[in-house]
C-alpha positions as CSV (number, residue, x, y, z in Angstrom):
1,M,0.0,0.0,0.0
2,Y,1.4,3.4,-0.8
3,F,0.3,7.1,-0.9
4,R,0.3,9.1,-4.0
5,L,1.5,12.6,-3.4
6,P,0.0,15.5,-5.4
7,A,1.8,16.7,-8.5
8,R,2.3,20.1,-6.7
9,V,4.3,18.4,-3.9
10,Y,6.6,16.8,-6.4
11,V,7.3,20.1,-8.1
12,I,8.2,21.6,-4.6
13,L,10.6,18.5,-3.8
14,F,12.1,18.8,-7.2
15,A,12.8,22.6,-6.7
16,L,14.3,22.0,-3.4
17,S,16.6,19.2,-4.6
18,I,18.1,21.2,-7.4
19,G,18.1,24.6,-5.7
20,P,21.8,24.3,-4.4
21,L,23.0,23.4,-7.9
22,L,21.5,26.6,-9.5
23,P,23.7,29.7,-9.9
24,S,23.1,32.5,-7.3
25,C,20.5,35.0,-8.6
26,V,17.6,37.2,-7.6
27,C,14.5,35.7,-9.3
28,V,10.8,36.1,-9.4
29,A,9.3,32.9,-7.9
30,P,7.1,31.1,-10.4
31,K,3.5,30.6,-9.7
32,F,1.9,27.1,-9.4
33,P,-0.7,25.9,-11.9
34,D,-4.2,27.3,-11.3
35,T,-3.0,30.4,-9.6
36,P,-4.2,33.8,-11.0
37,C,-2.0,35.7,-13.5
38,F,-1.9,38.4,-16.2
39,S,1.1,37.3,-18.2
40,D,3.4,34.2,-18.9
41,S,6.3,35.8,-17.1
42,E,4.3,35.5,-13.8
43,C,3.9,31.8,-14.2
44,S,7.5,30.4,-14.9
45,L,10.9,31.4,-16.4
46,N,11.3,28.4,-18.7
47,G,7.9,28.5,-20.6
48,T,6.5,25.3,-19.2
49,I,3.9,27.0,-17.2
50,R,2.0,29.7,-19.1
51,C,-0.8,32.2,-18.4
52,V,-4.0,30.8,-19.9
53,N,-7.4,32.5,-19.4
54,G,-6.0,34.3,-16.3
55,K,-4.6,31.2,-14.7
56,C,-1.2,29.5,-14.7
57,E,-1.3,26.1,-16.5
58,T,1.4,23.4,-17.3
59,C,2.2,23.2,-21.0
60,A,4.3,20.7,-23.0
61,P,7.5,22.3,-24.2
62,N,6.9,24.3,-27.4
63,D,3.2,23.5,-27.5
64,P,1.8,26.2,-29.9
65,N,-1.8,25.8,-28.7
66,C,-1.1,26.2,-25.0
67,G,-1.7,29.8,-24.0
68,A,-3.3,30.7,-27.3
69,Q,-5.3,33.9,-27.6
70,T,-8.5,33.7,-25.4
71,C,-9.9,37.2,-25.9
72,I,-9.8,40.0,-28.5
73,P,-7.4,42.8,-27.5
74,G,-9.3,45.9,-26.3
75,E,-12.4,43.9,-25.5
76,T,-13.9,44.8,-22.1
77,R,-16.3,43.0,-19.6
78,G,-17.9,43.9,-16.4
79,C,-16.3,43.0,-13.0
80,T,-16.5,43.7,-9.3
81,I,-13.8,44.9,-7.0
82,P,-13.5,42.8,-3.8
83,G,-13.8,44.9,-0.7
84,A,-15.2,48.1,-2.5
85,L,-18.6,49.4,-1.6
86,G,-21.5,51.1,-3.4
87,P,-21.0,52.2,-7.0
88,C,-17.2,51.9,-6.6
89,R,-17.6,48.0,-6.6
90,L,-18.5,48.0,-10.3
91,G,-15.8,48.3,-12.9
92,L,-14.4,47.0,-16.2
93,Q,-11.6,44.6,-17.3
94,S,-9.9,45.0,-20.7
95,C,-8.4,42.2,-22.8
96,L,-4.6,42.4,-22.8
97,S,-2.7,43.2,-26.0
98,T,-1.5,39.6,-26.2
99,G,-5.1,38.4,-26.1
100,T,-4.2,35.9,-23.4
101,G,-6.4,37.2,-20.6
102,F,-8.0,40.3,-19.0
103,S,-6.5,43.2,-17.0
104,S,-7.3,43.8,-13.4
105,C,-10.7,45.2,-12.5
106,V,-10.8,49.1,-12.8
107,S,-13.7,50.9,-11.0
108,N,-16.3,52.8,-13.1
109,S,-16.8,55.3,-10.3
110,S,-14.8,57.3,-7.8
111,S,-15.8,58.4,-4.4
112,Q,-17.6,61.8,-4.5
113,D,-19.2,64.0,-1.9
114,E,-22.5,62.6,-0.8
115,I,-25.6,64.4,-2.2
116,C,-29.2,63.9,-1.6
117,N,-30.1,61.8,-4.6
118,G,-30.9,58.2,-3.4
119,R,-27.3,56.9,-4.3
120,D,-24.2,56.0,-2.4
121,D,-22.0,58.8,-3.9
122,D,-19.1,58.4,-1.4
123,C,-18.9,54.6,-1.7
124,D,-19.2,53.9,2.0
125,G,-22.1,51.4,1.8
126,Q,-24.6,54.0,3.0
127,V,-27.1,55.9,1.0
128,D,-27.7,59.7,1.7
129,E,-26.4,59.4,5.3
130,T,-25.1,63.0,4.8
131,F,-25.2,65.6,1.9
132,T,-23.6,68.8,1.0
133,E,-26.6,70.9,1.9
134,K,-27.1,69.4,5.3
135,F,-27.8,72.1,7.9
136,S,-28.1,74.8,5.4
137,V,-31.1,77.3,5.5
138,C,-34.4,76.3,3.9
139,V,-38.1,77.3,3.9
140,V,-40.6,75.3,5.8
141,E,-43.7,75.1,3.7
142,N,-47.2,75.9,5.2
143,Q,-45.6,77.9,8.1
144,L,-45.7,81.6,8.8
145,G,-43.4,84.1,10.3
146,P,-40.1,83.0,11.8
147,C,-41.4,79.4,11.8
148,R,-40.8,79.3,8.0
149,R,-36.9,79.3,8.7
150,G,-35.5,75.9,8.9
151,E,-32.5,73.7,7.9
152,F,-32.1,70.6,5.9
153,T,-31.5,67.8,8.4
154,A,-32.1,64.6,6.6
155,C,-32.5,63.0,3.2
156,Q,-35.4,60.7,2.5
157,N,-35.8,58.8,-0.8
158,G,-33.5,61.3,-2.5
159,V,-35.4,64.3,-1.3
160,K,-34.0,66.9,1.3
161,V,-36.2,67.1,4.5
162,C,-36.5,70.8,5.8
163,T,-36.9,70.8,9.5
164,P,-38.0,74.0,11.3
165,N,-35.4,75.5,13.7
166,T,-37.8,78.0,15.1
167,F,-41.1,77.0,16.8
168,P,-44.2,78.8,17.8
169,S,-44.1,80.3,21.2
170,T,-46.6,82.3,23.3
171,E,-47.0,85.9,22.1
172,G,-48.6,88.6,24.1
173,P,-48.6,90.3,27.5
174,G,-48.3,87.0,29.3
175,A,-45.0,86.2,27.5
176,S,-43.7,89.7,28.0
177,N,-42.8,89.9,24.3
178,C,-45.1,92.5,22.8
179,Q,-43.4,95.3,20.8
180,D,-40.4,93.0,20.1
181,G,-41.1,93.1,16.4
182,I,-41.3,89.3,16.2
183,D,-44.1,87.0,15.2
184,N,-43.4,84.7,18.1
185,D,-46.5,82.4,17.7
186,C,-46.0,82.3,13.9
187,D,-49.6,83.2,13.1
188,G,-48.7,85.9,10.5
189,A,-49.4,88.8,12.9
190,I,-46.6,90.7,14.7
191,D,-47.3,92.1,18.2
192,D,-51.0,92.5,16.9
193,P,-53.4,94.2,19.4
194,V,-56.3,91.9,18.2
195,E,-54.5,88.7,17.4
196,D,-51.9,88.8,20.1
197,G,-53.5,91.0,22.7
198,C,-50.5,93.3,22.6
199,L,-52.2,96.4,24.1
200,N,-50.8,96.7,27.7
201,N,-47.7,94.5,27.6
202,K,-45.5,95.5,30.6
203,C,-42.3,94.0,32.0
204,T,-40.3,94.9,35.2
205,T,-37.9,97.8,34.5
206,G,-34.4,96.6,34.6
207,A,-35.3,93.0,34.1
208,T,-33.1,91.1,31.5
209,Q,-33.6,87.9,29.5
210,Q,-31.8,86.0,26.7
211,C,-32.7,86.8,23.1
212,F,-31.7,86.0,19.5
213,P,-32.9,87.7,16.3
214,S,-35.6,85.5,14.7
215,T,-34.3,86.5,11.3
216,E,-30.8,85.2,12.0
217,S,-29.6,81.6,12.0
218,G,-27.3,79.7,14.5
219,C,-29.4,79.8,17.7
220,T,-32.7,77.9,18.1
221,Q,-35.2,79.0,20.7
222,T,-36.0,75.9,22.9
223,S,-38.5,77.5,25.5
224,A,-40.5,80.6,25.6
225,D,-40.9,81.7,29.2
226,P,-38.2,82.7,30.0
227,P,-36.7,82.4,26.5
228,Q,-34.0,79.9,26.2
229,F,-31.9,78.9,23.2
230,S,-29.6,76.2,21.8
231,C,-26.7,77.6,19.7
232,R,-24.2,76.1,17.3
233,G,-20.6,77.0,16.4
234,T,-19.6,80.6,17.1
235,C,-23.2,81.8,17.5
236,R,-24.3,83.2,20.9
237,T,-27.4,84.7,22.4
238,G,-27.7,88.4,23.3
239,T,-29.5,90.2,26.1
240,R,-32.4,92.5,26.1
241,V,-33.4,94.8,29.0
242,C,-36.9,96.1,30.1
243,G,-36.9,99.8,29.8
244,S,-38.4,102.5,31.9
245,S,-41.6,102.4,29.9
246,G,-42.1,98.7,30.9
247,T,-41.4,97.3,27.4
248,W,-38.5,95.2,26.2
249,G,-35.7,96.9,24.5
250,P,-33.7,95.6,21.4
251,C,-31.7,92.5,21.5
252,T,-28.0,93.4,21.8
253,G,-24.9,91.3,21.9
254,A,-26.1,88.4,19.9
255,V,-23.6,86.7,17.6
256,A,-25.3,85.4,14.5
257,A,-24.0,83.2,11.7
258,T,-21.5,84.7,9.3
259,A,-19.8,83.5,6.2
260,E,-17.5,80.5,6.9
261,V,-13.8,81.7,7.3
262,C,-11.6,78.9,6.0
263,K,-8.7,77.5,7.9
264,N,-9.6,79.0,11.2
265,Q,-10.9,75.8,12.7
266,L,-14.2,77.4,13.7
267,D,-17.8,76.8,12.6
268,D,-18.5,80.5,11.6
269,N,-21.7,79.8,9.7
270,C,-23.1,77.8,12.7
271,N,-24.2,74.9,10.6
272,G,-22.5,72.3,12.8
273,Q,-19.4,71.9,10.5
274,V,-16.0,73.4,10.8
275,D,-14.4,75.0,7.7
276,D,-17.0,73.5,5.4
277,N,-17.4,74.4,1.7
278,C,-13.8,75.9,1.6
279,D,-12.8,74.5,-1.7
280,N,-12.0,77.1,-4.3
281,K,-11.8,79.8,-1.6
282,C,-8.8,82.0,-1.1
283,T,-7.2,83.1,2.2
284,V,-8.5,86.4,3.5
285,G,-5.9,89.1,3.0
286,S,-3.8,87.2,0.4
287,T,-2.8,88.8,-2.9
288,R,-2.1,87.7,-6.5
289,P,-1.2,89.5,-9.7
290,C,-4.0,90.2,-12.2
291,Y,-4.6,91.8,-15.7
292,T,-7.9,92.2,-17.5
293,G,-6.7,93.7,-20.7
294,G,-6.6,91.6,-23.9
295,A,-3.1,92.8,-25.0
296,G,-0.1,94.5,-23.3
297,C,0.6,91.9,-20.7
298,T,1.3,88.1,-20.9
299,K,0.7,85.8,-18.0
300,E,3.6,83.5,-17.2
301,A,3.5,80.0,-15.8
302,D,4.2,81.3,-12.2
303,G,1.1,83.6,-12.4
304,T,3.1,86.8,-12.8
305,Y,2.8,89.0,-16.0
306,T,5.3,90.4,-18.5
307,C,4.1,93.7,-19.9
308,V,5.3,96.1,-22.6
309,G,4.9,99.8,-23.0
310,I,2.9,101.6,-20.3
311,C,0.9,98.6,-19.5
312,Q,1.3,97.0,-16.2
313,S,-0.5,94.2,-14.1
314,G,-2.5,95.0,-11.0
315,Q,-3.3,93.2,-7.8
316,Q,-6.3,91.3,-6.4
317,V,-6.9,91.0,-2.7
318,C,-8.8,88.1,-1.1
319,Q,-12.0,89.7,0.5
320,A,-13.8,88.9,3.7
321,N,-16.0,86.5,1.8
322,Q,-12.9,84.6,0.7
323,Q,-13.4,85.5,-3.0
324,W,-10.9,87.5,-5.1
325,G,-11.8,91.2,-5.3
326,S,-11.5,93.4,-8.4
327,C,-8.2,94.0,-10.2
328,E,-6.7,97.2,-8.8
329,N,-3.9,99.5,-10.1
330,E,-3.6,97.8,-13.5
331,V,-2.7,99.9,-16.6
332,L,-4.4,98.9,-19.8
333,P,-3.6,99.8,-23.4
334,Q,-4.6,103.3,-24.5
335,K,-4.8,105.3,-27.7
336,E,-1.3,106.1,-28.9
337,F,-0.4,109.8,-28.2
338,C,2.3,111.5,-30.2
339,P,4.8,112.7,-29.5
340,D,5.2,111.7,-25.9
341,K,7.9,109.0,-26.4
342,K,5.7,106.3,-24.8
343,D,4.2,103.1,-26.1
344,N,0.6,104.1,-25.0
345,D,-1.1,101.3,-27.0
346,C,1.4,98.6,-25.6
347,N,2.1,97.2,-29.0
348,G,5.9,97.4,-28.6
349,Q,6.3,100.6,-30.7
350,V,6.8,104.1,-29.4
351,D,4.9,107.0,-30.9
352,D,3.6,104.9,-33.9
353,C,0.7,107.3,-34.5
354,Q,-1.1,107.0,-37.7
355,T,-2.0,110.6,-38.5
356,T,-1.7,112.9,-41.4
357,G,-2.5,116.2,-39.6
358,D,-6.3,116.4,-40.0
359,C,-6.5,119.8,-38.2
360,K,-4.6,122.9,-37.0
361,A,-3.5,123.1,-33.5
362,G,-6.1,125.1,-31.4
363,E,-8.8,124.7,-34.1
364,T,-12.3,123.8,-32.7
365,R,-15.5,122.2,-34.3
366,A,-18.9,121.0,-33.2
367,C,-19.3,117.3,-32.3
368,Y,-21.8,114.9,-31.2
369,N,-21.1,111.2,-30.3
370,G,-24.7,109.9,-29.7
371,N,-26.8,107.9,-32.1
372,A,-29.9,109.9,-31.7
373,G,-30.9,113.5,-30.5
374,C,-28.8,115.6,-32.8
375,K,-28.4,115.7,-36.5
376,Q,-25.4,117.2,-38.4
377,A,-26.0,119.7,-41.2
378,A,-23.8,120.1,-44.3
379,N,-21.8,123.0,-42.7
380,G,-20.9,120.8,-39.7
381,S,-23.4,122.3,-37.1
382,Y,-25.9,120.2,-35.3
383,T,-29.7,120.5,-34.8
384,C,-30.8,118.9,-31.5
385,V,-34.1,118.0,-29.8
386,G,-35.0,117.8,-26.1
387,A,-32.3,117.9,-23.6
388,C,-29.6,116.8,-26.1
389,K,-27.0,119.2,-27.4
390,A,-23.8,119.1,-29.3
391,G,-20.3,119.5,-27.8
392,T,-16.9,120.8,-29.0
393,Q,-13.7,119.2,-30.2
394,T,-10.3,120.8,-30.0
395,C,-7.2,120.1,-32.3
396,T,-4.3,119.0,-30.2
397,A,-0.6,119.7,-30.6
398,A,-0.4,116.2,-32.2
399,L,-2.9,117.6,-34.9
400,T,-5.6,115.1,-33.9
401,W,-9.0,116.0,-32.6
402,S,-9.7,115.7,-28.9
403,A,-12.6,113.8,-27.4
404,C,-15.9,115.5,-27.7
405,Q,-16.5,117.7,-24.7
406,G,-19.8,119.1,-23.4
407,A,-22.2,117.0,-25.4
408,A,-25.4,116.0,-23.8
409,L,-26.6,112.6,-25.0
410,P,-30.1,111.0,-24.6
411,S,-30.8,109.6,-21.2
412,K,-33.6,107.7,-19.6
413,E,-36.9,109.6,-19.6
414,I,-37.7,111.0,-16.1
415,C,-41.5,111.4,-15.4
416,P,-42.9,113.8,-14.7
417,D,-40.2,116.6,-15.2
418,S,-41.6,118.3,-18.3
419,I,-38.3,117.5,-20.2
420,D,-37.6,115.3,-23.3
421,N,-34.8,113.4,-21.6
422,D,-34.5,110.7,-24.2
423,C,-34.5,113.3,-27.0
424,N,-37.2,111.5,-29.1
425,G,-39.4,114.6,-29.6
426,A,-41.9,113.6,-26.9
427,V,-41.9,115.0,-23.3
428,D,-42.5,112.6,-20.4
429,D,-43.2,109.5,-22.5
430,C,-41.8,107.2,-19.9
431,Q,-41.7,103.5,-21.1
432,V,-41.9,101.8,-17.7
433,S,-40.4,98.4,-18.2
434,E,-39.6,97.2,-14.7
435,L,-41.1,96.7,-11.3
436,V,-39.4,95.6,-8.0
437,S,-40.9,93.5,-5.4
438,G,-39.8,92.6,-1.9
439,S,-41.0,89.7,0.2
440,W,-40.7,87.6,3.3
441,D,-39.1,84.9,1.0
442,I,-35.6,83.9,2.3
443,N,-34.6,82.6,-1.1
444,N,-35.9,85.4,-3.3
445,P,-36.3,88.5,-1.2
446,L,-35.9,91.1,-3.9
447,I,-36.9,90.5,-7.6
448,V,-36.7,92.9,-10.5
449,W,-39.4,92.1,-13.0
450,N,-39.4,92.6,-16.8
451,L,-43.0,93.9,-17.3
452,Q,-42.9,93.2,-21.1
453,T,-42.3,89.5,-20.6
454,S,-43.6,89.1,-17.0
455,A,-40.3,87.3,-16.3
456,V,-37.7,87.8,-13.6
457,S,-35.1,90.2,-14.9
458,K,-32.7,89.8,-11.9
459,Q,-32.6,89.0,-8.2
460,L,-31.0,91.4,-5.8
461,T,-29.1,89.4,-3.2
462,N,-25.6,90.8,-2.5
463,S,-26.7,92.6,0.7
464,K,-26.7,92.0,4.5
465,Q,-30.4,92.6,4.5
466,Q,-32.6,89.6,5.5
467,P,-36.3,89.2,4.8
468,P,-39.0,90.3,5.4
469,I,-38.3,93.2,3.1
470,Y,-40.9,95.7,4.3
471,A,-40.4,98.7,1.9
472,A,-38.9,99.4,-1.5
473,R,-38.7,102.9,-3.2
474,F,-37.1,104.2,-6.4
475,D,-35.7,107.7,-6.7
476,P,-37.4,109.9,-9.3
477,T,-34.7,109.0,-12.0
478,G,-35.0,105.3,-11.4
479,K,-31.3,105.0,-11.0
480,L,-31.4,104.2,-7.3
481,L,-33.5,101.7,-5.3
482,A,-33.9,102.0,-1.5
483,T,-35.1,98.9,0.5
484,A,-35.8,98.3,4.1
485,S,-35.7,95.0,6.1
486,D,-36.7,93.1,9.2
487,N,-33.0,92.9,10.4
488,N,-32.6,96.7,10.8
489,Y,-30.9,97.5,7.4
490,V,-31.5,100.4,5.1
491,T,-30.0,99.6,1.7
492,V,-29.6,101.6,-1.5
493,W,-28.9,99.7,-4.7
494,N,-27.8,100.4,-8.2
495,P,-30.6,98.3,-9.9
496,D,-28.9,98.0,-13.3
497,A,-25.7,96.5,-11.9
498,G,-27.5,94.7,-9.1
499,T,-25.0,96.0,-6.6
500,V,-25.2,97.8,-3.2
501,V,-24.4,101.5,-3.3
502,W,-24.5,101.8,0.5
503,E,-26.3,100.2,3.4
504,K,-26.7,101.0,7.1
505,A,-27.9,99.2,10.1
506,D,-28.1,102.2,12.4
507,H,-31.6,101.3,13.3
508,T,-31.8,98.8,16.2
509,A,-35.0,97.2,15.2
510,S,-37.1,96.3,12.1
511,V,-37.4,99.1,9.5
512,F,-41.0,99.3,8.4
513,A,-41.2,102.1,5.8
514,L,-39.3,104.4,3.5
515,A,-39.9,107.7,1.8
516,I,-37.9,109.7,-0.9
517,D,-38.6,113.3,-1.7
518,A,-39.3,114.5,-5.2
519,T,-35.8,115.9,-5.7
520,G,-34.3,112.4,-5.0
521,K,-31.8,113.9,-2.4
522,T,-33.3,112.8,0.9
523,L,-34.3,109.3,2.1
524,A,-36.4,108.9,5.4
525,S,-36.8,105.5,7.3
526,C,-38.9,104.6,10.3
527,S,-38.4,101.6,12.6
528,A,-39.7,99.6,15.5
529,D,-36.9,101.2,17.6
530,K,-39.3,104.3,17.6
531,T,-37.0,106.6,15.6
532,V,-37.2,108.1,12.1
533,R,-33.8,108.6,10.4
534,F,-32.9,110.8,7.5
535,W,-30.2,110.1,4.9
536,A,-28.5,111.6,1.9
537,L,-29.8,109.2,-0.7
538,A,-26.6,109.3,-2.9
539,N,-24.1,108.3,-0.2
540,G,-25.9,107.3,3.0
541,Q,-24.6,110.3,5.0
542,S,-26.8,110.7,8.1
543,Q,-28.9,113.9,8.2
544,G,-30.2,113.4,11.7
545,Q,-33.1,111.6,13.4
546,I,-36.3,111.9,15.3
547,S,-36.2,109.7,18.4
548,G,-38.3,108.9,21.5
549,L,-41.6,108.6,19.7
550,A,-44.6,107.7,21.8
551,G,-45.3,104.5,19.7
552,I,-43.9,102.5,16.9
553,P,-44.0,104.4,13.6
554,Y,-45.3,102.1,10.9
555,A,-45.3,104.9,8.1
556,V,-43.3,107.9,7.1
557,A,-43.8,110.3,4.2
558,L,-41.8,113.3,2.8
559,D,-43.2,116.4,1.0
560,A,-41.9,117.2,-2.5
561,G,-38.9,119.3,-1.2
562,A,-38.1,117.3,2.0
563,T,-39.1,120.2,4.0
564,Q,-41.7,118.4,6.1
565,A,-42.0,114.8,7.2
566,A,-45.2,113.0,8.3
567,V,-44.8,110.2,10.9
568,A,-47.6,107.8,11.9
569,T,-47.8,106.2,15.3
570,G,-51.3,106.3,16.9
571,T,-51.6,109.8,15.5
572,I,-49.9,111.6,12.6
573,T,-47.2,114.1,13.6
574,L,-45.8,116.7,11.2
575,Y,-42.1,117.5,11.6
576,D,-39.9,120.3,10.2
577,V,-37.1,118.1,8.5
578,A,-34.4,120.8,9.1
579,T,-35.0,121.1,12.9
580,K,-36.6,117.8,13.6
581,K,-39.3,119.5,15.6
582,S,-43.0,118.8,15.7
583,V,-45.1,121.5,13.8
584,A,-48.6,119.8,14.1
585,T,-50.5,116.7,15.1
586,L,-53.4,115.2,13.1
587,S,-55.8,113.0,15.0
588,G,-58.6,111.0,13.5
589,H,-57.8,107.3,13.3
590,T,-58.5,104.7,15.9
591,G,-55.5,102.3,16.4
592,D,-52.3,102.1,14.4
593,I,-51.8,104.0,11.1
594,F,-50.1,101.8,8.5
595,A,-49.9,104.1,5.3
596,L,-49.1,107.8,4.5
597,A,-48.7,109.6,1.2
598,Y,-48.3,113.3,0.4
599,H,-50.1,114.7,-2.7
600,P,-47.4,115.9,-5.2
601,T,-48.5,119.6,-4.4
602,A,-47.7,118.9,-0.7
603,K,-50.9,120.7,0.2
604,F,-52.7,117.4,1.1
605,L,-51.8,114.3,2.8
606,V,-53.7,110.8,2.8
607,S,-53.5,108.3,5.6
608,G,-54.8,104.8,6.2
609,G,-55.1,102.7,9.3
610,K,-56.1,99.6,11.2
611,D,-59.6,101.1,11.6
612,G,-60.1,100.7,7.7
613,K,-60.5,104.4,7.3
614,V,-58.8,106.5,4.6
615,I,-58.5,110.2,5.6
616,L,-57.6,113.1,3.4
617,W,-55.9,116.0,5.4
618,D,-55.8,119.6,4.2
619,L,-52.3,120.8,5.3
620,T,-53.2,124.4,5.0
621,T,-55.5,124.0,7.9
622,N,-54.2,120.7,9.3
623,K,-57.8,119.4,9.4
624,S,-59.6,116.5,7.8
625,A,-61.0,117.2,4.3
626,G,-62.8,113.8,4.2
627,V,-63.1,110.4,5.8
628,F,-63.7,107.4,3.5
629,T,-64.7,103.8,4.5
630,K,-64.8,101.5,1.5
631,H,-62.8,98.7,3.2
632,T,-63.7,96.3,6.0
633,K,-60.2,95.7,7.4
634,S,-56.9,97.5,7.9
635,I,-55.6,99.9,5.2
636,T,-52.1,98.5,4.5
637,A,-50.8,100.8,1.7
638,L,-51.7,103.6,-0.6
639,D,-50.0,105.6,-3.4
640,F,-50.7,108.7,-5.6
641,N,-49.9,108.7,-9.2
642,P,-47.0,111.2,-10.1
643,K,-49.5,113.8,-11.3
644,G,-51.6,113.5,-8.2
645,T,-54.9,112.8,-10.2
646,G,-55.3,109.3,-8.9
647,L,-54.9,107.3,-5.7
648,V,-54.7,103.5,-5.1
649,V,-55.5,102.0,-1.7
650,G,-54.7,98.4,-0.6
651,S,-56.4,96.6,2.3
652,A,-56.2,93.5,4.4
653,D,-59.7,92.7,3.2
654,G,-58.1,91.6,-0.1
655,T,-59.4,94.5,-2.2
656,L,-58.0,97.6,-4.0
657,S,-59.8,100.8,-4.3
658,F,-59.2,103.5,-6.8
659,W,-59.9,107.2,-6.3
660,S,-59.6,110.3,-8.5
661,F,-58.4,113.6,-6.9
662,A,-59.3,117.1,-8.1
663,S,-59.9,120.4,-6.5
664,G,-59.0,119.2,-3.1
665,K,-61.4,116.2,-3.1
666,L,-61.2,112.5,-3.3
667,T,-63.8,110.7,-5.5
668,F,-64.3,107.0,-5.4
669,V,-63.9,105.3,-8.7
670,S,-64.0,101.5,-8.3
671,Q,-63.1,98.6,-6.0
672,V,-61.3,95.4,-7.3
673,T,-60.7,92.0,-5.6
674,P,-57.9,90.1,-7.3
675,T,-59.0,86.4,-7.3
676,G,-57.2,84.5,-4.6
677,A,-54.9,87.3,-3.6
678,G,-55.7,87.3,0.1
679,P,-54.7,90.4,2.2
680,I,-52.9,93.1,0.2
681,Y,-49.7,94.3,1.7
682,S,-48.3,96.8,-0.7
683,V,-49.3,99.0,-3.8
684,S,-47.7,101.1,-6.4
685,Y,-49.4,103.5,-8.9
686,H,-47.9,103.3,-12.4
687,P,-45.9,106.5,-13.3
688,T,-47.7,107.2,-16.6
689,K,-50.7,104.8,-17.0
690,A,-54.0,104.2,-15.2
691,E,-52.6,101.0,-13.7
692,A,-51.5,99.8,-10.3
693,A,-49.5,96.9,-8.9
694,C,-50.1,95.2,-5.5
695,G,-48.1,92.6,-3.5
696,T,-50.2,90.0,-1.7
697,Y,-50.4,87.4,1.0
698,N,-50.5,84.6,-1.6
699,K,-46.9,85.3,-2.9
700,N,-47.8,87.0,-6.1
701,V,-47.8,90.5,-7.7
702,Y,-50.9,91.6,-9.6
703,I,-51.1,94.3,-12.2
704,V,-54.6,95.8,-12.3
705,D,-56.1,98.1,-15.0
706,V,-57.9,101.0,-13.2
707,A,-60.5,101.6,-16.0
708,T,-61.6,98.0,-16.3
709,G,-60.7,96.7,-12.8
710,K,-59.2,93.6,-14.4
711,V,-56.0,91.8,-13.5
712,T,-53.8,92.2,-16.6
713,K,-50.6,90.4,-15.3
714,T,-49.8,88.0,-12.5
715,L,-46.1,87.8,-11.6
716,T,-45.1,84.6,-9.8
717,G,-41.7,84.0,-8.4
718,H,-41.7,84.6,-4.6
719,N,-42.3,81.8,-2.1
720,D,-43.8,84.0,0.7
721,V,-45.8,87.2,1.3
722,V,-44.9,90.0,-1.1
723,S,-44.6,93.0,1.3
724,A,-43.2,95.7,-1.1
725,V,-43.8,96.8,-4.7
726,T,-42.6,99.8,-6.6
727,Y,-42.6,100.7,-10.4
728,R,-39.3,101.8,-11.8
729,P,-39.7,105.4,-13.3
């Protein structure tokens, strides 16, 4: 009886027996039959074991069929990668160039940041366990007030779940939070006397409690009485103090979320993550060379520039938002000027002017560089229309004509100024093409609408303002737009560029209304901090304030020359703007007054309030010239047309009323109920047509024809209450 050893053992014994007889060398050990391989060289050195179909097999010496081609070079097939997870497990193998087997398995996918899409993007075996938008701000549907603010906390079936981070709490005298400017119980009413019982709210003078602005993110209120909060990252609560009047003061000292500052190891945006989303961001304060000209400077491999002539590169500085700022101090190519011994156009040649002496030094001629407005006659003079006029060119020492100086070109029509600004032969023919709306929508707070297409022209977002946007006003030229917000900011925009001209948060509470005088020089703002502030519209320079008002001013208006201001609390007080002193008090409403408008002549004032009344005031006697009651709920907004011949009134009862004005009297014209609008929050009368726009509770802007009372356009794009509308002149 005997035992038969496996062939593999004999191979091993044979190798051991002849090993000492072989010359000393460093070799790759051959693989045994049936072991995996990619090429013959991995199986043996003498050709008796070859790689066949990915495995080592024993071949007879010089057997031409052993190890023959088993696949077509370049052919691919699916495979899986052992140990890999998710989509990273799946891959492809390619047939080797020898056709004797397939390559190793190469994954089809690489690990990516997890996003909410129902897939395992980061190849960790889990689906949507986290995602890039987690903890970012979102809107909670079917909620009102601050309860609409939430954050994405989970992903279910590929859909992000928005969870509220603010919850309803008791609002009213019992909670000691009347007059805090916050809709604490999330019912759509802020410190309302009827809904919230905020008539006699009192707190103990000197008492303090925690607070955090409801419009900011980073701290979540966990209890109402006393208020307590849970904060993330660098965010911290503030403190408010009960004043001598027995009402809570503003929230001071709170630290809200800011833009994430990379590489500081802090959670600056208070979303629970440190230094998140820091890819493609620069380090604040760092610099780099820059050049925006097409010619004159060439960028080198190291990022510097090589320039010719007068051209030179500039410098960019990383801003506080960790984005590169504009290119400063660069010199771009200019027109060649002869003879100054400089290469002005940066083409490598000095004083290469192409001129034949078209004029005599000191000679002048009329010129005009506009496409319309002026026509040139055969003798070289110009005939112009409207505000346009020709300028003058002078022949330089280089015998070339200078730039045209002093010409007045067509500009945007300003209505009503009795001037043909656009030089088309018609006076005050304004073609109003845009309207701006502001809302409570945290995603689309300010929208510029194209009225020809009813489409969104642009969104204004590069501001510190946070919704709700309570007011929006254009200056008479339409070149500047002022807006006011719930988080204390007054902002002035360049609406064409979509940029901020200036913004201030000098108010310490919500800013409810704005007014701009007919000259466009003065802006007034009123706030829940019981002050009215005055500003130079062009640059934001303070022009003083009225403080210590008896109640919260919900409306402010300026007369045509900004000599008088009307301020609405429980009554209407008229102030001299220069001295900030009261000159008269107008009493007639019961409860708060939400809307004011001066007639363009400044001889009359119209007011509307919570009592549903519209009152016309004669400012020559400071007495009522008529009380009108066409609405069943609060008057929320009103606006005269520029000529003062028409008035539109908006109400919480969901209706608009139109009135004509003549000889010091208001006459009712019609009343309109835009279908499905709900309460109307804001109105604006068209600058030139019998048409009005209104912003409503149901998130839309409606354009209504005064003559027919029909809605001619519905602008949809906001996701919350539209609290401000204004036509662009």
